[in-house]
PDB file of N, CA, C, O and CB in Angstrom:
ATOM      1  N   UNK A   1       6.245   2.088 -25.465  1.00  0.00           N
ATOM      2  CA  UNK A   1       5.183   2.213 -24.747  1.00  0.00           C
ATOM      3  C   UNK A   1       5.504   3.088 -23.450  1.00  0.00           C
ATOM      4  O   UNK A   1       6.190   2.676 -22.515  1.00  0.00           O
ATOM      5  CB  UNK A   1       4.678   0.873 -24.475  1.00  0.00           C
ATOM      6  N   UNK A   2       4.952   4.276 -23.516  1.00  0.00           N
ATOM      7  CA  UNK A   2       4.531   5.285 -22.711  1.00  0.00           C
ATOM      8  C   UNK A   2       3.806   4.256 -21.119  1.00  0.00           C
ATOM      9  O   UNK A   2       2.804   3.549 -21.022  1.00  0.00           O
ATOM     10  CB  UNK A   2       3.265   6.364 -23.792  1.00  0.00           C
ATOM     11  N   UNK A   3       4.603   4.537 -20.372  1.00  0.00           N
ATOM     12  CA  UNK A   3       3.811   4.403 -19.254  1.00  0.00           C
ATOM     13  C   UNK A   3       4.185   5.271 -17.505  1.00  0.00           C
ATOM     14  O   UNK A   3       5.239   5.347 -16.875  1.00  0.00           O
ATOM     15  CB  UNK A   3       3.863   2.806 -19.192  1.00  0.00           C
ATOM     16  N   UNK A   4       3.080   5.690 -17.262  1.00  0.00           N
ATOM     17  CA  UNK A   4       2.918   6.518 -15.864  1.00  0.00           C
ATOM     18  C   UNK A   4       3.856   6.254 -14.810  1.00  0.00           C
ATOM     19  O   UNK A   4       4.432   5.180 -14.638  1.00  0.00           O
ATOM     20  CB  UNK A   4       1.594   6.266 -15.211  1.00  0.00           C
ATOM     21  N   UNK A   5       3.952   7.056 -14.273  1.00  0.00           N
ATOM     22  CA  UNK A   5       4.570   5.868 -12.096  1.00  0.00           C
ATOM     23  C   UNK A   5       4.268   7.014 -12.042  1.00  0.00           C
ATOM     24  O   UNK A   5       4.390   7.988 -12.785  1.00  0.00           O
ATOM     25  CB  UNK A   5       6.576   4.976 -11.093  1.00  0.00           C
ATOM     26  N   UNK A   6       3.527   6.664 -10.324  1.00  0.00           N
ATOM     27  CA  UNK A   6       3.151   7.675  -8.977  1.00  0.00           C
ATOM     28  C   UNK A   6       4.782   7.162  -8.027  1.00  0.00           C
ATOM     29  O   UNK A   6       5.400   6.146  -8.347  1.00  0.00           O
ATOM     30  CB  UNK A   6       1.094   7.037  -7.877  1.00  0.00           C
ATOM     31  N   UNK A   7       5.122   7.864  -7.161  1.00  0.00           N
ATOM     32  CA  UNK A   7       6.245   7.842  -6.700  1.00  0.00           C
ATOM     33  C   UNK A   7       5.138   7.746  -5.146  1.00  0.00           C
ATOM     34  O   UNK A   7       4.254   8.561  -4.882  1.00  0.00           O
ATOM     35  CB  UNK A   7       7.477   9.197  -7.201  1.00  0.00           C
ATOM     36  N   UNK A   8       5.606   6.230  -4.103  1.00  0.00           N
ATOM     37  CA  UNK A   8       4.665   6.623  -2.696  1.00  0.00           C
ATOM     38  C   UNK A   8       5.761   5.853  -2.173  1.00  0.00           C
ATOM     39  O   UNK A   8       6.574   5.093  -2.699  1.00  0.00           O
ATOM     40  CB  UNK A   8       2.787   6.077  -2.350  1.00  0.00           C
ATOM     41  N   UNK A   9       5.500   6.384  -0.600  1.00  0.00           N
ATOM     42  CA  UNK A   9       6.339   5.644   0.216  1.00  0.00           C
ATOM     43  C   UNK A   9       5.646   4.598   1.462  1.00  0.00           C
ATOM     44  O   UNK A   9       4.512   4.569   1.939  1.00  0.00           O
ATOM     45  CB  UNK A   9       7.231   6.728   0.816  1.00  0.00           C
ATOM     46  N   UNK A  10       7.249   3.527   1.817  1.00  0.00           N
ATOM     47  CA  UNK A  10       5.938   3.013   2.076  1.00  0.00           C
ATOM     48  C   UNK A  10       6.513   2.816   3.390  1.00  0.00           C
ATOM     49  O   UNK A  10       7.342   1.915   3.254  1.00  0.00           O
ATOM     50  CB  UNK A  10       5.245   1.736   1.189  1.00  0.00           C
ATOM     51  N   UNK A  11       6.492   3.196   4.566  1.00  0.00           N
ATOM     52  CA  UNK A  11       7.805   3.287   5.371  1.00  0.00           C
ATOM     53  C   UNK A  11       8.913   3.856   5.597  1.00  0.00           C
ATOM     54  O   UNK A  11       9.678   3.360   6.424  1.00  0.00           O
ATOM     55  CB  UNK A  11       8.207   2.684   5.329  1.00  0.00           C
ATOM     56  N   UNK A  12       9.177   4.781   5.053  1.00  0.00           N
ATOM     57  CA  UNK A  12       9.848   5.673   4.429  1.00  0.00           C
ATOM     58  C   UNK A  12      10.328   5.836   3.517  1.00  0.00           C
ATOM     59  O   UNK A  12      10.797   6.901   3.116  1.00  0.00           O
ATOM     60  CB  UNK A  12      10.384   5.910   4.755  1.00  0.00           C
ATOM     61  N   UNK A  13      10.314   4.308   2.723  1.00  0.00           N
ATOM     62  CA  UNK A  13      11.305   4.217   1.526  1.00  0.00           C
ATOM     63  C   UNK A  13      10.485   4.352  -0.135  1.00  0.00           C
ATOM     64  O   UNK A  13       9.636   3.610  -0.627  1.00  0.00           O
ATOM     65  CB  UNK A  13      12.129   2.561   1.710  1.00  0.00           C
ATOM     66  N   UNK A  14      10.847   5.045  -0.449  1.00  0.00           N
ATOM     67  CA  UNK A  14      10.599   6.133  -1.843  1.00  0.00           C
ATOM     68  C   UNK A  14      10.398   4.048  -2.675  1.00  0.00           C
ATOM     69  O   UNK A  14      11.116   3.049  -2.711  1.00  0.00           O
ATOM     70  CB  UNK A  14      12.787   7.836  -2.613  1.00  0.00           C
ATOM     71  N   UNK A  15       8.649   4.524  -3.282  1.00  0.00           N
ATOM     72  CA  UNK A  15       8.940   3.367  -4.272  1.00  0.00           C
ATOM     73  C   UNK A  15       7.798   3.759  -5.634  1.00  0.00           C
ATOM     74  O   UNK A  15       6.742   4.285  -5.283  1.00  0.00           O
ATOM     75  CB  UNK A  15       8.577   1.607  -3.394  1.00  0.00           C
ATOM     76  N   UNK A  16       7.953   3.575  -6.748  1.00  0.00           N
ATOM     77  CA  UNK A  16       7.266   3.441  -8.122  1.00  0.00           C
ATOM     78  C   UNK A  16       6.415   2.211  -8.266  1.00  0.00           C
ATOM     79  O   UNK A  16       6.770   1.109  -7.848  1.00  0.00           O
ATOM     80  CB  UNK A  16       8.308   3.406  -9.249  1.00  0.00           C
ATOM     81  N   UNK A  17       5.296   2.444  -8.866  1.00  0.00           N
ATOM     82  CA  UNK A  17       4.227   2.164  -8.837  1.00  0.00           C
ATOM     83  C   UNK A  17       3.257   2.757 -10.560  1.00  0.00           C
ATOM     84  O   UNK A  17       2.913   3.776 -11.159  1.00  0.00           O
ATOM     85  CB  UNK A  17       3.873   2.773  -7.361  1.00  0.00           C
ATOM     86  N   UNK A  18       3.228   1.681 -10.626  1.00  0.00           N
ATOM     87  CA  UNK A  18       1.799   1.837 -11.682  1.00  0.00           C
ATOM     88  C   UNK A  18       0.879   3.538 -11.816  1.00  0.00           C
ATOM     89  O   UNK A  18       0.552   4.198 -10.830  1.00  0.00           O
ATOM     90  CB  UNK A  18       0.451   0.552 -10.878  1.00  0.00           C
ATOM     91  N   UNK A  19       0.762   3.718 -12.462  1.00  0.00           N
ATOM     92  CA  UNK A  19      -1.231   4.914 -12.178  1.00  0.00           C
ATOM     93  C   UNK A  19      -1.781   5.335 -11.593  1.00  0.00           C
ATOM     94  O   UNK A  19      -1.985   6.395 -11.003  1.00  0.00           O
ATOM     95  CB  UNK A  19      -2.403   4.777 -12.226  1.00  0.00           C
ATOM     96  N   UNK A  20      -2.575   3.041 -11.949  1.00  0.00           N
ATOM     97  CA  UNK A  20      -3.718   2.857 -12.248  1.00  0.00           C
ATOM     98  C   UNK A  20      -3.831   1.781 -10.424  1.00  0.00           C
ATOM     99  O   UNK A  20      -4.790   1.315  -9.809  1.00  0.00           O
ATOM    100  CB  UNK A  20      -3.923   2.099 -14.109  1.00  0.00           C
ATOM    101  N   UNK A  21      -2.571   1.793 -10.201  1.00  0.00           N
ATOM    102  CA  UNK A  21      -2.535   0.533  -9.147  1.00  0.00           C
ATOM    103  C   UNK A  21      -3.265   0.914  -7.773  1.00  0.00           C
ATOM    104  O   UNK A  21      -3.157   1.893  -7.033  1.00  0.00           O
ATOM    105  CB  UNK A  21      -0.877   0.087  -8.764  1.00  0.00           C
ATOM    106  N   UNK A  22      -4.262  -0.560  -7.710  1.00  0.00           N
ATOM    107  CA  UNK A  22      -4.891  -0.009  -6.679  1.00  0.00           C
ATOM    108  C   UNK A  22      -3.939  -0.475  -5.117  1.00  0.00           C
ATOM    109  O   UNK A  22      -2.810  -0.917  -5.330  1.00  0.00           O
ATOM    110  CB  UNK A  22      -6.544  -0.588  -6.803  1.00  0.00           C
ATOM    111  N   UNK A  23      -4.293  -0.396  -3.957  1.00  0.00           N
ATOM    112  CA  UNK A  23      -3.428  -0.340  -2.720  1.00  0.00           C
ATOM    113  C   UNK A  23      -3.212  -1.400  -2.187  1.00  0.00           C
ATOM    114  O   UNK A  23      -2.273  -1.573  -1.410  1.00  0.00           O
ATOM    115  CB  UNK A  23      -3.834   0.378  -1.765  1.00  0.00           C
ATOM    116  N   UNK A  24      -4.497  -2.763  -2.694  1.00  0.00           N
ATOM    117  CA  UNK A  24      -5.212  -3.711  -2.453  1.00  0.00           C
ATOM    118  C   UNK A  24      -3.654  -4.661  -4.049  1.00  0.00           C
ATOM    119  O   UNK A  24      -3.070  -5.684  -3.691  1.00  0.00           O
ATOM    120  CB  UNK A  24      -7.475  -3.290  -2.709  1.00  0.00           C
ATOM    121  N   UNK A  25      -3.512  -4.389  -4.710  1.00  0.00           N
ATOM    122  CA  UNK A  25      -2.533  -4.221  -5.674  1.00  0.00           C
ATOM    123  C   UNK A  25      -1.209  -3.922  -5.529  1.00  0.00           C
ATOM    124  O   UNK A  25      -0.151  -4.527  -5.701  1.00  0.00           O
ATOM    125  CB  UNK A  25      -2.874  -3.462  -6.341  1.00  0.00           C
ATOM    126  N   UNK A  26      -1.337  -3.497  -5.389  1.00  0.00           N
ATOM    127  CA  UNK A  26       0.512  -2.885  -4.619  1.00  0.00           C
ATOM    128  C   UNK A  26       1.388  -3.732  -3.869  1.00  0.00           C
ATOM    129  O   UNK A  26       2.484  -4.291  -3.923  1.00  0.00           O
ATOM    130  CB  UNK A  26       0.441  -1.664  -3.362  1.00  0.00           C
ATOM    131  N   UNK A  27      -0.095  -3.481  -2.798  1.00  0.00           N
ATOM    132  CA  UNK A  27       0.809  -4.698  -1.514  1.00  0.00           C
ATOM    133  C   UNK A  27       0.902  -6.005  -1.353  1.00  0.00           C
ATOM    134  O   UNK A  27       1.462  -6.653  -0.470  1.00  0.00           O
ATOM    135  CB  UNK A  27       0.407  -4.669  -0.249  1.00  0.00           C
ATOM    136  N   UNK A  28       0.131  -6.433  -2.557  1.00  0.00           N
ATOM    137  CA  UNK A  28       0.149  -8.225  -3.380  1.00  0.00           C
ATOM    138  C   UNK A  28       1.609  -7.629  -3.607  1.00  0.00           C
ATOM    139  O   UNK A  28       2.536  -7.365  -2.842  1.00  0.00           O
ATOM    140  CB  UNK A  28      -1.153  -8.867  -5.255  1.00  0.00           C
ATOM    141  N   UNK A  29       1.455  -7.548  -4.715  1.00  0.00           N
ATOM    142  CA  UNK A  29       3.311  -6.687  -5.668  1.00  0.00           C
ATOM    143  C   UNK A  29       4.688  -6.723  -4.105  1.00  0.00           C
ATOM    144  O   UNK A  29       5.595  -7.554  -4.122  1.00  0.00           O
ATOM    145  CB  UNK A  29       2.856  -3.725  -6.323  1.00  0.00           C
ATOM    146  N   UNK A  30       4.578  -5.952  -3.236  1.00  0.00           N
ATOM    147  CA  UNK A  30       5.582  -5.822  -2.469  1.00  0.00           C
ATOM    148  C   UNK A  30       5.391  -6.974  -1.699  1.00  0.00           C
ATOM    149  O   UNK A  30       5.913  -6.846  -0.592  1.00  0.00           O
ATOM    150  CB  UNK A  30       5.682  -4.591  -1.791  1.00  0.00           C
ATOM    151  N   UNK A  31       4.483  -8.740  -1.980  1.00  0.00           N
ATOM    152  CA  UNK A  31       4.231 -10.017  -1.048  1.00  0.00           C
ATOM    153  C   UNK A  31       4.062 -10.006  -0.021  1.00  0.00           C
ATOM    154  O   UNK A  31       4.607 -10.904   0.622  1.00  0.00           O
ATOM    155  CB  UNK A  31       4.948 -10.807  -0.947  1.00  0.00           C
ATOM    156  N   UNK A  32       3.161  -8.924   0.767  1.00  0.00           N
ATOM    157  CA  UNK A  32       2.561  -8.646   2.091  1.00  0.00           C
ATOM    158  C   UNK A  32       1.168  -9.651   2.057  1.00  0.00           C
ATOM    159  O   UNK A  32       0.174  -9.641   1.330  1.00  0.00           O
ATOM    160  CB  UNK A  32       2.202  -6.857   2.284  1.00  0.00           C
ATOM    161  N   UNK A  33       1.651 -10.657   3.379  1.00  0.00           N
ATOM    162  CA  UNK A  33       0.531 -11.115   3.834  1.00  0.00           C
ATOM    163  C   UNK A  33      -1.074 -10.369   4.113  1.00  0.00           C
ATOM    164  O   UNK A  33      -1.447 -10.814   5.198  1.00  0.00           O
ATOM    165  CB  UNK A  33       1.035 -11.536   4.857  1.00  0.00           C
ATOM    166  N   UNK A  34      -1.952  -9.588   3.649  1.00  0.00           N
ATOM    167  CA  UNK A  34      -2.830  -8.853   3.813  1.00  0.00           C
ATOM    168  C   UNK A  34      -3.750  -9.007   4.361  1.00  0.00           C
ATOM    169  O   UNK A  34      -4.779  -8.343   4.234  1.00  0.00           O
ATOM    170  CB  UNK A  34      -3.081  -8.545   3.136  1.00  0.00           C
ATOM    171  N   UNK A  35      -3.488 -10.333   5.418  1.00  0.00           N
ATOM    172  CA  UNK A  35      -4.806 -10.109   6.699  1.00  0.00           C
ATOM    173  C   UNK A  35      -3.531 -10.751   7.424  1.00  0.00           C
ATOM    174  O   UNK A  35      -3.694 -11.800   8.048  1.00  0.00           O
ATOM    175  CB  UNK A  35      -6.819 -11.145   6.709  1.00  0.00           C
ATOM    176  N   UNK A  36      -2.077 -10.068   7.353  1.00  0.00           N
ATOM    177  CA  UNK A  36      -1.790 -10.011   9.098  1.00  0.00           C
ATOM    178  C   UNK A  36      -1.484  -9.070   8.895  1.00  0.00           C
ATOM    179  O   UNK A  36      -0.523  -9.020   9.662  1.00  0.00           O
ATOM    180  CB  UNK A  36      -0.830 -10.833  10.052  1.00  0.00           C
ATOM    181  N   UNK A  37      -1.521  -7.729   8.213  1.00  0.00           N
ATOM    182  CA  UNK A  37      -0.763  -6.002   8.181  1.00  0.00           C
ATOM    183  C   UNK A  37      -2.072  -5.057   8.727  1.00  0.00           C
ATOM    184  O   UNK A  37      -3.246  -5.402   8.855  1.00  0.00           O
ATOM    185  CB  UNK A  37      -0.191  -5.315   6.132  1.00  0.00           C
ATOM    186  N   UNK A  38      -1.584  -4.040   8.938  1.00  0.00           N
ATOM    187  CA  UNK A  38      -2.764  -3.061   9.498  1.00  0.00           C
ATOM    188  C   UNK A  38      -2.198  -1.560   8.151  1.00  0.00           C
ATOM    189  O   UNK A  38      -1.046  -1.169   7.966  1.00  0.00           O
ATOM    190  CB  UNK A  38      -2.483  -2.574  11.900  1.00  0.00           C
ATOM    191  N   UNK A  39      -3.165  -1.178   7.626  1.00  0.00           N
ATOM    192  CA  UNK A  39      -1.965  -0.332   6.904  1.00  0.00           C
ATOM    193  C   UNK A  39      -2.990   1.304   7.150  1.00  0.00           C
ATOM    194  O   UNK A  39      -4.130   1.768   7.179  1.00  0.00           O
ATOM    195  CB  UNK A  39      -1.537  -0.996   4.711  1.00  0.00           C
ATOM    196  N   UNK A  40      -1.281   1.680   7.300  1.00  0.00           N
ATOM    197  CA  UNK A  40      -2.243   3.835   7.671  1.00  0.00           C
ATOM    198  C   UNK A  40      -2.315   4.307   6.011  1.00  0.00           C
ATOM    199  O   UNK A  40      -1.274   3.949   5.462  1.00  0.00           O
ATOM    200  CB  UNK A  40      -0.564   5.749   8.954  1.00  0.00           C
ATOM    201  N   UNK A  41      -2.849   4.708   5.468  1.00  0.00           N
ATOM    202  CA  UNK A  41      -2.558   5.374   3.746  1.00  0.00           C
ATOM    203  C   UNK A  41      -3.508   7.110   4.518  1.00  0.00           C
ATOM    204  O   UNK A  41      -4.450   7.397   5.257  1.00  0.00           O
ATOM    205  CB  UNK A  41      -3.922   3.991   1.687  1.00  0.00           C
ATOM    206  N   UNK A  42      -2.341   7.848   3.625  1.00  0.00           N
ATOM    207  CA  UNK A  42      -1.996   9.264   4.080  1.00  0.00           C
ATOM    208  C   UNK A  42      -3.246   9.193   5.672  1.00  0.00           C
ATOM    209  O   UNK A  42      -4.411   9.577   5.779  1.00  0.00           O
ATOM    210  CB  UNK A  42      -2.456  10.760   2.460  1.00  0.00           C
ATOM    211  N   UNK A  43      -2.076   8.365   6.912  1.00  0.00           N
ATOM    212  CA  UNK A  43      -3.161   9.094   7.757  1.00  0.00           C
ATOM    213  C   UNK A  43      -4.343   8.828   8.428  1.00  0.00           C
ATOM    214  O   UNK A  43      -5.057   9.335   9.293  1.00  0.00           O
ATOM    215  CB  UNK A  43      -3.554   9.809   7.204  1.00  0.00           C
ATOM    216  N   UNK A  44      -4.289   7.781   7.667  1.00  0.00           N
ATOM    217  CA  UNK A  44      -5.794   6.512   7.893  1.00  0.00           C
ATOM    218  C   UNK A  44      -5.722   5.588   7.557  1.00  0.00           C
ATOM    219  O   UNK A  44      -5.286   5.268   6.451  1.00  0.00           O
ATOM    220  CB  UNK A  44      -7.059   6.576   7.339  1.00  0.00           C
ATOM    221  N   UNK A  45      -6.287   4.574   8.742  1.00  0.00           N
ATOM    222  CA  UNK A  45      -5.803   3.174   9.596  1.00  0.00           C
ATOM    223  C   UNK A  45      -7.405   2.534   7.283  1.00  0.00           C
ATOM    224  O   UNK A  45      -8.495   2.981   6.927  1.00  0.00           O
ATOM    225  CB  UNK A  45      -6.868   2.870  12.818  1.00  0.00           C
ATOM    226  N   UNK A  46      -6.710   1.742   6.813  1.00  0.00           N
ATOM    227  CA  UNK A  46      -8.088   1.670   6.012  1.00  0.00           C
ATOM    228  C   UNK A  46      -8.243  -0.121   6.454  1.00  0.00           C
ATOM    229  O   UNK A  46      -7.583  -0.995   7.016  1.00  0.00           O
ATOM    230  CB  UNK A  46      -7.933   2.171   3.887  1.00  0.00           C
ATOM    231  N   UNK A  47      -9.612   0.062   5.755  1.00  0.00           N
ATOM    232  CA  UNK A  47     -10.475  -1.509   6.485  1.00  0.00           C
ATOM    233  C   UNK A  47      -9.886  -2.842   5.279  1.00  0.00           C
ATOM    234  O   UNK A  47      -9.397  -2.516   4.197  1.00  0.00           O
ATOM    235  CB  UNK A  47     -12.955  -1.326   6.342  1.00  0.00           C
ATOM    236  N   UNK A  48     -10.038  -4.296   5.694  1.00  0.00           N
ATOM    237  CA  UNK A  48      -8.925  -4.939   5.249  1.00  0.00           C
ATOM    238  C   UNK A  48      -9.638  -4.641   3.855  1.00  0.00           C
ATOM    239  O   UNK A  48      -9.046  -4.144   2.897  1.00  0.00           O
ATOM    240  CB  UNK A  48      -8.508  -6.554   5.824  1.00  0.00           C
ATOM    241  N   UNK A  49     -11.067  -5.029   3.861  1.00  0.00           N
ATOM    242  CA  UNK A  49     -12.202  -4.968   3.378  1.00  0.00           C
ATOM    243  C   UNK A  49     -12.430  -3.488   2.275  1.00  0.00           C
ATOM    244  O   UNK A  49     -13.444  -3.613   1.588  1.00  0.00           O
ATOM    245  CB  UNK A  49     -13.101  -5.069   4.672  1.00  0.00           C
ATOM    246  N   UNK A  50     -11.720  -2.271   2.047  1.00  0.00           N
ATOM    247  CA  UNK A  50     -11.832  -1.014   1.704  1.00  0.00           C
ATOM    248  C   UNK A  50     -10.282  -1.384   0.620  1.00  0.00           C
ATOM    249  O   UNK A  50      -9.976  -0.403  -0.059  1.00  0.00           O
ATOM    250  CB  UNK A  50     -11.867   0.280   3.208  1.00  0.00           C
ATOM    251  N   UNK A  51      -9.475  -2.460   0.445  1.00  0.00           N
ATOM    252  CA  UNK A  51      -7.888  -2.509   0.057  1.00  0.00           C
ATOM    253  C   UNK A  51      -8.099  -2.512  -2.092  1.00  0.00           C
ATOM    254  O   UNK A  51      -7.398  -2.535  -3.104  1.00  0.00           O
ATOM    255  CB  UNK A  51      -6.934  -4.570   1.008  1.00  0.00           C
ATOM    256  N   UNK A  52      -9.628  -2.467  -1.649  1.00  0.00           N
ATOM    257  CA  UNK A  52      -9.375  -2.206  -3.185  1.00  0.00           C
ATOM    258  C   UNK A  52     -10.196  -0.953  -4.279  1.00  0.00           C
ATOM    259  O   UNK A  52     -10.253  -0.728  -5.488  1.00  0.00           O
ATOM    260  CB  UNK A  52      -9.743  -3.632  -3.776  1.00  0.00           C
ATOM    261  N   UNK A  53     -10.665  -0.445  -3.195  1.00  0.00           N
ATOM    262  CA  UNK A  53     -11.094   0.873  -3.468  1.00  0.00           C
ATOM    263  C   UNK A  53     -10.058   2.195  -3.753  1.00  0.00           C
ATOM    264  O   UNK A  53     -10.367   3.190  -4.408  1.00  0.00           O
ATOM    265  CB  UNK A  53     -11.888   1.142  -2.342  1.00  0.00           C
ATOM    266  N   UNK A  54      -8.930   1.980  -3.182  1.00  0.00           N
ATOM    267  CA  UNK A  54      -8.601   2.361  -2.988  1.00  0.00           C
ATOM    268  C   UNK A  54      -7.215   2.544  -3.620  1.00  0.00           C
ATOM    269  O   UNK A  54      -6.275   1.883  -3.177  1.00  0.00           O
ATOM    270  CB  UNK A  54      -9.002   2.201  -2.263  1.00  0.00           C
ATOM    271  N   UNK A  55      -6.955   3.807  -5.101  1.00  0.00           N
ATOM    272  CA  UNK A  55      -6.099   3.710  -5.768  1.00  0.00           C
ATOM    273  C   UNK A  55      -4.923   4.674  -5.451  1.00  0.00           C
ATOM    274  O   UNK A  55      -5.279   5.850  -5.372  1.00  0.00           O
ATOM    275  CB  UNK A  55      -6.606   3.749  -6.866  1.00  0.00           C
ATOM    276  N   UNK A  56      -3.214   4.370  -5.194  1.00  0.00           N
ATOM    277  CA  UNK A  56      -2.558   5.033  -5.039  1.00  0.00           C
ATOM    278  C   UNK A  56      -2.121   6.536  -5.986  1.00  0.00           C
ATOM    279  O   UNK A  56      -1.931   6.321  -7.183  1.00  0.00           O
ATOM    280  CB  UNK A  56      -1.920   4.196  -4.844  1.00  0.00           C
ATOM    281  N   UNK A  57      -1.998   7.649  -5.627  1.00  0.00           N
ATOM    282  CA  UNK A  57      -1.792   8.746  -6.264  1.00  0.00           C
ATOM    283  C   UNK A  57       0.054   9.045  -5.754  1.00  0.00           C
ATOM    284  O   UNK A  57       0.790   8.603  -4.872  1.00  0.00           O
ATOM    285  CB  UNK A  57      -3.111   9.954  -5.758  1.00  0.00           C
ATOM    286  N   UNK A  58       0.175   9.953  -6.794  1.00  0.00           N
ATOM    287  CA  UNK A  58       1.952  10.680  -6.187  1.00  0.00           C
ATOM    288  C   UNK A  58       2.069  11.179  -5.737  1.00  0.00           C
ATOM    289  O   UNK A  58       1.849  12.361  -6.001  1.00  0.00           O
ATOM    290  CB  UNK A  58       2.885  11.248  -6.553  1.00  0.00           C
ATOM    291  N   UNK A  59       2.700  10.613  -4.203  1.00  0.00           N
ATOM    292  CA  UNK A  59       2.935  11.337  -2.920  1.00  0.00           C
ATOM    293  C   UNK A  59       2.189  10.956  -1.678  1.00  0.00           C
ATOM    294  O   UNK A  59       1.917  11.713  -0.746  1.00  0.00           O
ATOM    295  CB  UNK A  59       2.663  12.683  -3.126  1.00  0.00           C
ATOM    296  N   UNK A  60       1.882   9.630  -1.789  1.00  0.00           N
ATOM    297  CA  UNK A  60       0.690   8.718  -1.168  1.00  0.00           C
ATOM    298  C   UNK A  60       1.736   8.514  -0.019  1.00  0.00           C
ATOM    299  O   UNK A  60       2.869   8.527  -0.501  1.00  0.00           O
ATOM    300  CB  UNK A  60      -0.015   7.134  -2.133  1.00  0.00           C
ATOM    301  N   UNK A  61       1.739   8.342   1.254  1.00  0.00           N
ATOM    302  CA  UNK A  61       2.710   7.564   1.731  1.00  0.00           C
ATOM    303  C   UNK A  61       1.364   6.649   2.878  1.00  0.00           C
ATOM    304  O   UNK A  61       0.180   6.905   3.097  1.00  0.00           O
ATOM    305  CB  UNK A  61       4.254   8.639   2.510  1.00  0.00           C
ATOM    306  N   UNK A  62       2.340   5.489   3.402  1.00  0.00           N
ATOM    307  CA  UNK A  62       2.137   4.010   3.518  1.00  0.00           C
ATOM    308  C   UNK A  62       2.748   4.000   4.519  1.00  0.00           C
ATOM    309  O   UNK A  62       3.940   4.287   4.630  1.00  0.00           O
ATOM    310  CB  UNK A  62       2.553   3.015   2.515  1.00  0.00           C
ATOM    311  N   UNK A  63       1.679   3.522   5.756  1.00  0.00           N
ATOM    312  CA  UNK A  63       2.754   3.316   7.200  1.00  0.00           C
ATOM    313  C   UNK A  63       2.250   1.147   6.888  1.00  0.00           C
ATOM    314  O   UNK A  63       1.287   0.567   6.388  1.00  0.00           O
ATOM    315  CB  UNK A  63       1.773   4.600   9.609  1.00  0.00           C
ATOM    316  N   UNK A  64       3.052   0.873   7.283  1.00  0.00           N
ATOM    317  CA  UNK A  64       2.305  -1.227   7.584  1.00  0.00           C
ATOM    318  C   UNK A  64       2.751  -1.306   8.665  1.00  0.00           C
ATOM    319  O   UNK A  64       3.783  -0.794   9.099  1.00  0.00           O
ATOM    320  CB  UNK A  64       2.949  -2.927   6.590  1.00  0.00           C
ATOM    321  N   UNK A  65       1.775  -2.154   9.339  1.00  0.00           N
ATOM    322  CA  UNK A  65       3.005  -2.918  10.822  1.00  0.00           C
ATOM    323  C   UNK A  65       2.116  -4.355  10.509  1.00  0.00           C
ATOM    324  O   UNK A  65       0.937  -4.479  10.179  1.00  0.00           O
ATOM    325  CB  UNK A  65       2.803  -2.030  13.260  1.00  0.00           C
ATOM    326  N   UNK A  66       3.248  -5.456  10.768  1.00  0.00           N
ATOM    327  CA  UNK A  66       2.517  -6.703   9.997  1.00  0.00           C
ATOM    328  C   UNK A  66       2.316  -6.771  12.226  1.00  0.00           C
ATOM    329  O   UNK A  66       2.844  -6.314  13.240  1.00  0.00           O
ATOM    330  CB  UNK A  66       3.860  -8.414   8.471  1.00  0.00           C
ATOM    331  N   UNK A  67       0.977  -7.850  11.698  1.00  0.00           N
ATOM    332  CA  UNK A  67       0.673  -7.961  12.602  1.00  0.00           C
ATOM    333  C   UNK A  67       2.033  -9.725  13.395  1.00  0.00           C
ATOM    334  O   UNK A  67       2.726 -10.339  12.583  1.00  0.00           O
ATOM    335  CB  UNK A  67      -1.115  -7.928  12.286  1.00  0.00           C
ATOM    336  N   UNK A  68       2.047  -9.995  14.481  1.00  0.00           N
ATOM    337  CA  UNK A  68       2.789 -11.224  14.517  1.00  0.00           C
ATOM    338  C   UNK A  68       1.768 -11.789  15.646  1.00  0.00           C
ATOM    339  O   UNK A  68       1.087 -11.116  16.420  1.00  0.00           O
ATOM    340  CB  UNK A  68       4.558 -11.106  14.902  1.00  0.00           C
ATOM    341  N   UNK A  69       1.832 -13.010  15.552  1.00  0.00           N
ATOM    342  CA  UNK A  69       1.188 -13.882  17.206  1.00  0.00           C
ATOM    343  C   UNK A  69       2.758 -15.047  17.494  1.00  0.00           C
ATOM    344  O   UNK A  69       3.738 -15.493  16.897  1.00  0.00           O
ATOM    345  CB  UNK A  69      -1.003 -15.370  16.755  1.00  0.00           C
ATOM    346  N   UNK A  70       1.856 -15.076  19.264  1.00  0.00           N
ATOM    347  CA  UNK A  70       3.144 -15.681  19.438  1.00  0.00           C
ATOM    348  C   UNK A  70       3.278 -15.916  20.921  1.00  0.00           C
ATOM    349  O   UNK A  70       2.903 -14.949  21.584  1.00  0.00           O
ATOM    350  CB  UNK A  70       4.302 -14.797  18.864  1.00  0.00           C
ATOM    351  N   UNK A  71       3.714 -16.947  21.614  1.00  0.00           N
ATOM    352  CA  UNK A  71       3.328 -17.288  22.601  1.00  0.00           C
ATOM    353  C   UNK A  71       4.655 -16.967  23.558  1.00  0.00           C
ATOM    354  O   UNK A  71       4.622 -17.216  24.763  1.00  0.00           O
ATOM    355  CB  UNK A  71       2.765 -18.636  22.453  1.00  0.00           C
TER     356      UNK A  71
END
């Protein structure tokens, strides 16, 4: 079986993912709690509601910030 992969940068680290993977699926795969993060995809903030609509491409850059509450 010959599968193609994309290489993406996540917070400066290199990751490989399946070439048909949505941003949502990729974040779940990396075990992020998607309700508590902010995602910048190629210098654009992506709404939680749009994570299923974005599909990763080779060379994409992600910056992911985890929101932590407390007092």
